[in-house]
N, C-alpha and C positions, 0 to 999 in steps of 0.2 A: 938930845939935840939931833942925833943922827936920824931918828925917824922923821923929824921935821923936814930934813933935807931929801927924804926919799921921794921919788917921782910918784905922781898921783896914781897911775896904773898899778904900780907895785903895792901901794897902800890898799887899793881896792882888792887886789889879789890876796893880800895878806888877811884882809878883813873877811873875805869870802872863805878862806881856808880856816880861819878861827871859828867862824859861824858853823862851818861844816863839822869841825871837830866837836863843837859844843852839841850839835844835833846828834852826832854819832855817839857821844858819851851819854846823852839823854836817852837815846833809844836803847841803850844797854840796860837801862833801869826799868823797873816794873811799870811806873807811870808812863815812861816813854813808850814802852811797848803797848800799853793800853791806848795811848794817844794814837799810835800807828794803826792799831786795830780799828779804832773809831774812825780815823781818816779813810782807811781802805773801805770800810763798810759804807760810809757816806759817799765816797767817790764811786764805788760800785753801784750804789743805788741811782746816782745821777747818770751813770753810763747806761744803766738799764732803761731809764726814762728816755735818754737821747736816742738809743738804738731802737727802742719801742716806737718812738714817734717816726723814725725812719721807715720802719716796716708799715706803720699806719699810713703814712703819706703815699707809699708805693701802692698799697692795696686800694686806697681811696681813689687815687688817680686812675687805676685800672677800672674800678667800678664806675667812676664818673665818665670815662671814655666810652665804656660799653652802654651804660644805662641812660646817659643824658646827652652825650655829644655825637657819637657816630651812628648808633643804631637808628635814632629818629631820622637822620639824614638818609640812611639806606632805605628805610620804610617809605619815606617821602618820595624817593626816586622811583621805587617800585610802584608807588601809588600813582605817580605821574604816568608811568608806562602803562599801568592797568587802565586808567581812565581814558587815555588816548587810544588804546586798543579797543576799549568799549565804544568810544566815539566812532572809531573807524567801522566797527561792526554795525553800529546803528546807522551809519551812512549807507551801508549796503542794504539794510532793511528798509530804509526810506525809499531807495530806488526800486527794490523788489515790490514794495507795497504801493509805490507811486503816491506816497503821502504828501499832504500839504504841511504847512508850518505848525499846525495845531495837532498833528498826528502824534501817537505815542512814541514812535521811534524818533521823530523830529525833536520832540521835547526832551527825550533822553539824550540825544546828541548834544543839544544846547547845554543841558545840565553838565554833561561830561566835559565839554570844552570850557565852560565857566570854571569848573573845579580844577581842570588842568592849568588854566591861567593863574588861578589863586595859588596852587601848589608851586608853580614855577616862581612866582613872586616871593613866596616864603623861602624857597630854596636859594634864590638870588640874594636874600638878606642874610643867609646863614652859610656863606661860603667859608670853608675852613682850609681847604687845600689848593687855593689859588687857581691856576689855569686848569687843573685836573677837574674842577667843577665848573669854573666860569665858561670854558670853551663849550662843553656840551649844553649848558643852560642857554647860552647865546644861540647855539645852533638850533635848539628846539624852538626857541621863541621866533627866530627868523623864519625857519621852515614852516612853522604853524601858520604864519600869515600867508605864505604862498599856498599852503594846503587849503586853507579856507577860501582863498581866491579861486583856486581850481574847482573846488566844490560848487562855488557860486556859478561858475561857467557851465559845470555839468548840469545843474538844475535849469539853466537858461537854454540849453540845447537839447537835441534829441538824436537818436540813431547813432551812427558811427562817430559823429563829431563829439557827442557826449561821452561815448566810450573811450575816445582818445584822451579826453581830459581826465576821465576817471582813472584810466591807466596811469596817467602822470601823477595824479594825487596818490594812488596806491603805491607807486614806486617811491614817491617822496616819503610816505609814511613808513614803508617797510625798510628802505635803505638809507634814510637820513634821520628821521625823527625818532623812531623806535631804537635804532642803534645808539643814538645820542643819550636816550634815557638809560640804556644799559651801561654806557660809559660812565654816567653820573653815579649809578649804583655801584659799579665796580671800583671807582675811585675811593669811595668811602669804605667799601667792604675790604679792599686790599689793606687800607690803613688800619682798620679795625683788627683784621686777622694778624697783621704784623705786630701791632701793639699788644694784642692778647698773647701771642706766642712768646714775645719778649718777656712779658710779665711772668708767665708760667715758668719759663726757663730760668729766670733770675730770682724767683720767690725764695727758694731754699737758701741761696747765698745772701739774700737780704735779711732773712730770719736768723741766720747763723750767728751774727754778732750779738743779737739780743739774747739768744740762748747762752752764748759764751759769757757775756757780762753778768747775766743773772746767776749762772753757776759760780762764777768768780765771787760774786757778792755773797752767795750762800756759804761758800768755803771760808771767806773772810769772817763772816758772822759766826759760823760754827767754830772756827779757830779761836776767835775772841772768847767765845763761851767756854771753850776748853781751857784757855789760858787763865781766865778769871777763876775757874774752878780750882786750878792748881795753886793760884797765888792767894786767893781770898778764902779758900776752903768753903765756898758756898756752892750748893749743888746746882742752882739754876738762877740765871740772871733774867728776871721777867722781861725787861726791856729788850735785851738781845734775843730772847726766845720769841717774843712777839714780832720783832723785826724780821727774824728768820722765817717765821710762818707766813708773814705778809709777802715777802719776796718769793717764797716757794709757791704760794697760792697764786700770786701774780704771774709767775712763770707758766704754771699750768693753765690758768685762765687765758693768757695771751696766746699760747700755742694752740689751745683748743679753738679759741675764737678766730684767730687768723687762719687756721686750717679750715675751719667752718666757712669762713668768708671765701676762701679759695674754692671750696666745693660749690657754694652758691654761685660764684662767678663762672665756674666751669659749666655748671648746669644751665645757667642763664644763656651762655654763649653756645656751647656745643649741643645741648639737649633741646633748648627752646628756640633760640634765635636761628640756628642753622636750619631748623625745620620751618620757621617762619619765612626765612629767605627762600627756601626751596618752594614753599607753597605760594608765596606771592608771585614768584616767577611763573609758577604753574598757572595762576589766574590770568596773568598778562598773556602768556602763550595761548591759553584757551580762547581768549577773546580775539586774539590775532587769527587763530585757526578758524574761529567762527566767521570772521570776516571773509577769509579765503573760501569757505564753503559757500557763502552767499555770492561771492564774486564769480564762482563757477557758473551759477545760473544766470547772472547778469550778462556774462560773456557768451551767451547762447549764440551759436552760429560762428564762433571764432575759436576754432580748435586749438590754435597755438596759445591764445590767451587762457583758455580753459586748462590746458596742460600746465601752464605756468602757475595758475592758481592751485591746481592739484599738487604740484611739486612743493609749493610753499606750504600747503596744508600738511603734507606728509612730513616735511622737515620739522615743523612746529610740534606736531603731535608726537613725533619720535622723541623730542626733547621732554615731553610730558611723561610719556610711558613708552619705553623702548621694547615693548612686546606687543603682539597683536591682541586685539580686544577679545578674540575667542580663546586666548590662552590664560586669561585672568583667573578663571575658576581653578584651573590646575596649579597655577603659580601660588595662589593663596592657600590651597590645600597642602602643597608641598613646602610652603614657606621658602621658596627659592628667591634669592635676591635678583633684582633686575635693574636696568639702567633707567635714566630719566628722573625728572624732579620728584615724581610720586614714588619712584624707587628709593630715592634719597630719604624721603619722609618715612617710608615703611621700614627702612633699615635703622631708623633713629627714634623708635617708639620708647617713650619714657614715662609719660604722665597718665594718670587715671582717665579712662575714656578716650585716650588718643588713638589707640589701635582700632577701636570700633569706628571712630570717625574717619580715620585714614582709609580703612577698608571700604567704608561706604563711599568715600570720595572716589576711590579707584573703580568700584563697581558702577557708580553713576556715570563716570567718564567712559567706561567700556560700553555702557548702554548707549550713550550719546554717539560713540564711534560706530556702533552697530546700526543706528538709524542713519548716520551719514553714509554708510555703505549702501543702504537701500536707496537713499537720495541719488547717489551716483549711478546706481543700476537703472533707476527710472529715467534719469537724464540720458544715459547712454542708449537706452532702448527707445528714445523718442517721446517718452511720456513726461514732457516738460511741466505741464500743468500739475500733474500728480507730484512731481519732485518739488515744485514750488510750494504746493499745499503742505507737504510733509516738512519742508524746511521752516516755513513760517508758522506752522501749527503750534498752539499752546495747550493742547489737550494731551492727556496721558498717551504716551507712545509716539508723540511727535517731537521734532527736533528742538524747538524753542522750549518746550516743557522739559525735555531731558536735560538741556543745557542749564536751565534754571535750577533743576534738582541737583545737578553736579555743583553749581556755584554755591548752592545752599550748604551742601555737604562739605565743600572746600572751606567755606567761611567758618563752619563749626570747628574744623580741624585747626584752622588758623587761630580761632578764638581760644581754644584749649592751650595752645602753645604761647599765645600772647599773655594770657592770664598767668601762666607759669613763669614766664619771663618777668612780668611786672612784679610778681610775688617775690621771686628770688632777688631782684634788684632792690625792692623795698626792704626786705629782710637784711640785705647787706648794708644798706644805708643806716638802718636802725642800729645795727651792731656797731657800725663805724662811728655813729654819733655818740655812743656811750663810751667807746674804747678809750679815747684820750683822757676823759675825766676820771675813769676808773684807774688808768695807768698813773696819772699824775697824783691822784689821791692816795694810791697804794704806796708810791715812792715817797711822798711827803710823810705819810704815816710811819713808814719804816725808818726814815731818818729821825723823826721825832722819838720813836721808840728806842732806837739804838743809842741816841744821845741821852735819853732819860735813863737808860740802863747803865751807861758807862760813866756819866758825870758823877754820881755819888761815889763810885769806886775811886775815881780820880781825886775827888775832894778829900778822901781819906788820907791821901799822901801829901796834902798841903798842911803846912804848919802855921 
């Protein structure tokens, strides 16, 4: 009757103590220790699965960010910059050639502007980082309307009045529109770099729990195997052995696969995409410089405006290649590193055919620069018509031909890196798509195997 009068919490505490004592007593027995080994093996396998999925999720997020989310936005931003720079260069050609609306440069200008507007609409639909992208996109759209209006006024006027509006359009392009495209690029590139570096820094810490739990499970299974051998005098428990092999193989497979994925990810980012980024910047800068070269001739008779165009040309070309064009042969022979976007690419040669393509890109740009020097010498010596013919010429040894050869070589170098990037990302996604199924199947099989191995031995102790 005394127990009936005991408070409920005291009864619960006594019940828990009794249950604990029973379990302690049970675990001192052979079947109890077998049950403990079974439980630890199953719990370890489940922890392997959970930690493995944690690593999988981390790697997949990094691959998704690089391959699907951020990089396409960066490439789109650089594409906007490039087509606008190309449109601006074609504007100068239209004025130099005095073309009508059906001329080659006029049609190229219209195609560039149409593509720029399409790319801007696409970018506006895929804003990820708020004002960091929205502000530059809005700036570009607004300023482009003003730019096209100014160009319309240029074509409607002549003489100094046309040059005044052209100067305003050029200023708008150089100091408002193109910087906004660079800001759009940088917003996505900064987030990509930060995300990638965070992932690389945390990968080992993310992988460590998986390795620890897998080793714990292996120890539990090997311990159970040893205990059964001692108590049942059987040399090998097939189920436990199979489960141990499965977990061991899964550990090796997962570590190799995940480290392989990290290599693919690193190669895609540092080897391929960093080169793509440098090369697409080069293309945009080259078209901007090409426009400056034409502007020099358009501003004939206006020394201050010509000096400004020359200064702008030199700044852009220095960003492409921070050495003089006459030094290229010696630099290539001595393999000395140099600054500029082409220097970044030549310092990051990784893939088959990339070095030859990059060297050809550098050589064709140096040749274009050599012709540009001749154009400036002709203009300075009063041979304007000869300078104009050399600028607009599309035959071997003329400026437009040399620029087209450079753009072709640059496109080949970009293509090599883009194919490598796409290949690494595709390989990463393929391995990631299989990983959770293999992990889940292996863990399930190990649990079934360890249970199948232990249950008959436990049944032997039941009466």
